[in-house]
C-alpha positions in Angstrom: -68.0 140.8 -33.5 -69.5 140.5 -37.0 -67.8 143.3 -38.9 -64.8 144.3 -36.5 -61.7 142.4 -36.6 -58.6 142.4 -34.3 -55.0 143.5 -35.4 -54.0 139.8 -34.6 -56.7 138.4 -36.9 -55.4 140.6 -39.8 -51.7 139.8 -38.9 -52.4 136.1 -39.3 -53.9 136.5 -42.7 -51.9 139.4 -44.2 -50.9 137.5 -47.3 -54.0 135.7 -48.1 -54.7 136.1 -51.9 -58.4 137.0 -51.6 -57.9 139.8 -49.1 -57.5 143.5 -49.9 -56.4 145.8 -47.0 -57.7 149.4 -47.6 -55.8 152.3 -45.9 -58.4 154.9 -45.3 -56.5 157.3 -43.0 -57.7 160.9 -43.5 -57.5 164.2 -41.6 -60.4 166.7 -42.3 -58.8 170.0 -43.2 -55.6 168.3 -44.2 -56.4 166.3 -47.3 -53.0 165.3 -48.4 -51.4 164.6 -44.8 -52.6 161.1 -44.5 -51.9 160.1 -48.2 -48.4 161.2 -47.6 -48.2 159.2 -44.4 -49.4 156.3 -46.4 -46.7 156.6 -48.8 -44.1 156.7 -46.0 -45.4 153.8 -44.0 -48.6 151.3 -44.1 -49.5 147.8 -43.6 -47.9 145.7 -46.2 -49.9 145.2 -49.2 -52.6 148.0 -48.2 -54.0 150.2 -51.0 -54.9 153.9 -50.2 -58.6 155.0 -50.5 -58.8 158.7 -50.1 -62.2 159.9 -48.4 -62.6 162.9 -50.7 -61.1 161.5 -53.9 -62.4 157.9 -53.8 -65.2 157.7 -51.2 -67.1 160.9 -51.9 -68.5 162.6 -55.0 -67.6 166.1 -56.1 -69.2 168.9 -54.0 -72.3 170.4 -55.2 -75.2 172.6 -53.9 -76.7 169.8 -52.0 -75.7 166.3 -50.9 -73.6 167.6 -48.1 -69.7 168.0 -47.6 -68.9 164.3 -48.6 -71.7 163.5 -51.0 -72.5 159.9 -51.6 -70.5 158.7 -54.7 -72.2 157.4 -57.9 -72.6 153.8 -57.4 -71.1 152.8 -60.9 -68.2 155.1 -60.5 -67.5 153.8 -57.0 -67.7 150.2 -58.3 -65.2 151.0 -61.1 -62.8 152.7 -58.6 -63.0 149.7 -56.2 -62.4 147.3 -59.1 -59.3 149.3 -60.1 -58.1 149.0 -56.5 -58.3 145.1 -56.7 -61.6 144.8 -55.0 -64.0 142.3 -56.8 -67.2 140.6 -55.6 -65.4 137.8 -54.2 -62.8 139.9 -52.3 -62.5 140.2 -48.5 -61.8 143.6 -47.6 -60.4 145.0 -44.3 -60.3 148.7 -43.8 -58.2 150.7 -41.3 -57.5 154.3 -40.4 -56.0 156.2 -37.6 -59.3 158.1 -36.8 -61.0 155.6 -34.4 -62.6 153.8 -37.1 -64.6 156.7 -38.6 -62.9 156.6 -42.1 -62.7 153.0 -42.3 -66.4 152.7 -41.3 -67.3 154.9 -44.3 -65.7 152.4 -46.7 -67.4 149.5 -44.8 -70.8 151.2 -45.2 -70.2 152.0 -48.8 -69.2 148.4 -49.7 -72.3 147.0 -48.0 -74.5 149.8 -49.7 -73.0 148.3 -53.0 -74.1 144.7 -51.9 -70.6 143.5 -50.6 -70.8 141.8 -47.1 -67.3 140.6 -46.8 -65.9 143.9 -45.6 -64.5 144.5 -42.0 -62.9 147.3 -39.8 -59.7 146.6 -38.3 -60.0 147.7 -34.6 -57.6 150.3 -33.0 -56.0 151.7 -36.2 -52.5 152.1 -37.8 -50.8 153.7 -34.8 -51.6 150.7 -32.5 -50.4 148.3 -35.2 -47.2 150.0 -35.3 -47.0 150.3 -31.5 -47.3 146.5 -31.3 -44.4 146.0 -33.6 -46.4 144.6 -36.4 -44.9 144.9 -39.8 -45.1 148.1 -42.1 -43.5 149.2 -45.3 -43.7 151.8 -47.9 -43.9 149.4 -50.9 -46.7 150.3 -53.4 -48.6 147.2 -54.3 -49.0 146.4 -58.1 -52.6 146.6 -58.4 -54.4 143.8 -60.5 -57.8 145.2 -61.5 -60.8 143.2 -60.4 -64.5 143.3 -61.6 -66.8 144.7 -58.9 -70.6 144.6 -59.9 -72.6 146.6 -57.6 -76.1 145.6 -56.4 -77.3 148.9 -54.6 -78.9 148.3 -51.3 -81.3 151.2 -51.3 -83.1 150.3 -48.0 -79.7 151.3 -46.3 -80.0 155.0 -47.2 -82.6 157.8 -46.6 -82.5 161.1 -48.6 -83.5 164.6 -47.4 -87.1 164.3 -48.3 -87.6 161.1 -46.5 -86.1 162.8 -43.3 -88.4 165.7 -43.7 -91.4 163.4 -44.0 -90.3 161.6 -40.7 -90.2 164.7 -38.7 -92.7 164.1 -35.7 -93.2 160.6 -36.6 -93.3 157.9 -34.0 -91.9 155.4 -36.3 -88.6 156.8 -37.1 -85.8 157.9 -34.5 -83.0 160.3 -35.6 -79.7 159.9 -34.1 -77.1 162.8 -34.4 -73.5 161.4 -34.1 -71.8 164.9 -33.6 -70.3 166.4 -30.4 -72.8 167.7 -28.0 -71.9 171.4 -28.3 -72.5 171.1 -32.2 -75.7 169.2 -31.7 -76.9 171.9 -29.2 -75.9 174.6 -31.6 -73.5 176.1 -29.3 -70.4 175.8 -31.4 -70.2 175.1 -35.2 -66.7 175.1 -36.5 -67.5 173.7 -40.1 -71.1 174.2 -41.1 -72.9 177.4 -42.1 -75.6 176.9 -39.5 -75.7 175.5 -35.9 -78.0 173.1 -34.3 -79.7 169.8 -35.2 -82.6 168.2 -37.1 -85.7 168.5 -34.8 -86.5 165.4 -32.9 -82.8 164.1 -33.1 -81.1 162.4 -30.2 -77.4 163.0 -29.6 -75.3 160.1 -29.6 -71.7 161.2 -30.1 -69.9 158.5 -32.3 -66.9 158.2 -30.1 -69.2 156.8 -27.4 -68.9 153.4 -29.1 -65.3 153.3 -28.3 -63.7 152.2 -25.0 -61.0 154.2 -23.1 -58.3 152.4 -25.2 -59.9 153.6 -28.4 -61.1 150.0 -29.3 -64.7 149.3 -30.3 -66.7 148.2 -27.2 -67.9 144.5 -27.4 -71.5 143.5 -28.4 -72.7 143.5 -24.8 -71.3 147.0 -23.9 -72.7 148.4 -27.2 -76.0 146.9 -26.2 -75.8 148.8 -22.9 -74.7 152.1 -24.9 -77.7 151.9 -27.1 -80.1 150.3 -24.2 -82.4 153.3 -24.4 -82.9 153.1 -28.2 -86.0 151.2 -29.5 -85.4 148.0 -31.4 -88.7 148.2 -33.2 -88.4 151.7 -34.8 -86.4 152.7 -37.9 -83.3 154.5 -36.7 -81.7 157.2 -39.1 -78.3 158.0 -38.2 -76.6 161.4 -39.4 -73.4 163.4 -38.5 -71.9 166.5 -40.2 -71.2 165.1 -43.6 -72.1 161.4 -43.4 -68.6 160.0 -42.3 -68.6 159.9 -38.6 -72.3 158.7 -38.5 -70.9 155.2 -39.9 -69.2 154.0 -36.8 -72.4 154.5 -35.0 -74.3 152.6 -37.8 -71.5 149.8 -37.6 -71.9 149.8 -33.8 -75.7 149.6 -34.0 -75.3 146.7 -36.2 -72.9 144.9 -33.8 -75.5 145.6 -30.9 -78.1 143.6 -32.9 -80.2 146.6 -34.3 -81.7 145.7 -37.5 -83.7 148.8 -38.8 -80.7 151.2 -39.3 -80.3 153.6 -42.2 -77.9 156.3 -43.0 -78.8 159.8 -44.0 -75.7 160.2 -46.1 -75.9 164.0 -46.7 -76.3 164.7 -43.1 -76.4 168.0 -41.3 -74.3 169.7 -44.1 -77.1 168.6 -46.7 -79.9 169.5 -44.4 -79.0 173.1 -44.0 -78.3 173.6 -47.8 -82.2 173.8 -47.9 -83.3 177.1 -46.5 -86.9 176.0 -45.7 -85.5 172.9 -43.4 -86.1 173.6 -39.8 -83.3 173.7 -37.2 -83.6 172.8 -33.5 -81.1 173.8 -30.7 -82.8 172.5 -27.6 -81.7 169.1 -25.9 -84.1 166.3 -27.0 
């Protein structure tokens, strides 16, 4: 796997000086719960990066529920967390890789390739009896210079222009009832972007909650065209990122993220909404 590492891999490298371990645990609707959990127990040396305070911009009229942070501000935040351009970063969470994949995507968007997601997550780490503690690491700031990879991202106007195009395929990463507009527990409108196919992000995990291997991911995405641009979205640009990660592992090269996602799309009254299966 190119971007996913095992718990044993991390255990063997726990104290290597060029490695920063990022705890990205976060529960939607309970914003402080996982920060408190981190303060009680985490992988030794891990720094905490909060989805809403660190890895998202403040809410606005548009941009979705977890707006993409400003590149320069994010680079500064990462630098203060000890992440520099030469740092290897391993991110973990306890949400199936969704929050860790957000950091993985953001770092790559800023031009940083040495970033990985630890498979399985914190509960599995503890279950294996691997070390944990409550110590707060003394952070030594690093310099992080961003080289933004604009080709990894699409904005709402590009999604609008792609509707009906044979060259672009939209992938909706939410659960099927939300995609079909039968249920919408979070956002103001139900349904999906017209033309999008549904591929619930947890489908990239096996029954044990581990990421499937390259071959199994290739089978999972076997019906998707490799020659088209694939634009992935979800509710707010977070749970789309494990799908982006898994598509990359499966060898897809033309994959982009619509970071604003559904919550940004419906913030424009004129944008069409579909509910039928596609």
